[in-house]
Residue, then its C-alpha position, 0 to 999 in steps of 0.5 A: m915245363r917238360g916240352s920233350a915227347r916223353g912230356a907228351d907221351l906222359a900227358f897221352d897216358a895220364s888222359v887215358v887213366l883218369r878218363i877211364g878211370g871215371a868209370v871205376f870211380a863211379a863203381c866204386p861200392d864205399d869210401s875203403i874202395r874209393s880210397l884205393h882209386y883215389r891213390v891211384d888216380g892222385g898218382v897219375r894226376a901227379v903227371w900235370r904237376h911234373l909237366r909243369g916243372s914239379g918233381i916226381h916224389p918216389g912214394v906218390v908214384r909207390e903208393a899209387e902202384d901199391a893202390n892199384r895192385a890193391l884195387g884188383e884184390q877188391a875187383q869182385a866188389l866193384r861190379l865192372p867186367e874183369g876184362f875191363l878192370g883188369g885193363y884199367r889196372a894195366l894202363a894205370a900200371a904202364a902209366l905209372a911206370r912210364f912216369a917214374g922212368h921205367e920201360a914204357v910201352s908206345r903210345e900206339e900200344m896204350s891207345a890199343r890198350a884202353v880201346e880193348t879194355v873199354g871193349f870189356l866195359e861196353a860189352g859187359a855193362g848195359g848202360a855202356q853202349g858206345a864205350v869204344a867210339f867214344e875212347r877212340s874219339c877221346q884219343a883222336a881228340t887227345e892227339s889232335l891236341l897234342e899237336g900243339w905240344a912243340d909249340d906251346p906245352l904248357s897250354t896243351m897240358r892245360a888243354v888236354r887236362r880240362e878236356t880229360g875232366v869232361w871225358a872222366l865224367a862221360y865215363q862216369r855216365f856209363v856205368t851209373p844210369e841217370s836218375r829218370t823220373d816218368r813224372d809228368i812236370a806239365d801243369 
């Protein structure tokens, strides 16, 4: 288990990218673009394995970086606000850079970039009202969870990973309206 401050920063970065990536996943129109998202997602998810003690396989990071660039080439097919997709890609690039041990942005900068990115989603997608407030609440909850890192990094990482999955599903709903039926289900 990586118990350092770097480990907590990696967990924070992964949480940001994976939860916001829920909206990107939901907007993927076909399997070829979804495959690019899965590769980015897989590279960021490797953080969880690394935090449990697994080594970093450079091929996973490289493949995720390549897929992140290719996702930008498919931007128009995703029907997402340009600023949102560009912001998501920048967040993923920053998280992958920290994961690979390259120069990284601070947690505060990552947080600010995430709020800005989600602001583009909220402004450009009809069903995304409240996304910025939601992102801020996710960040506050993540920071609160990470307070336990020094005492029990493994349990803390598991809690962040679990909550991140729930938040990613909520992000999907910001770009895919829920099915609504107007049928009367009463007798």
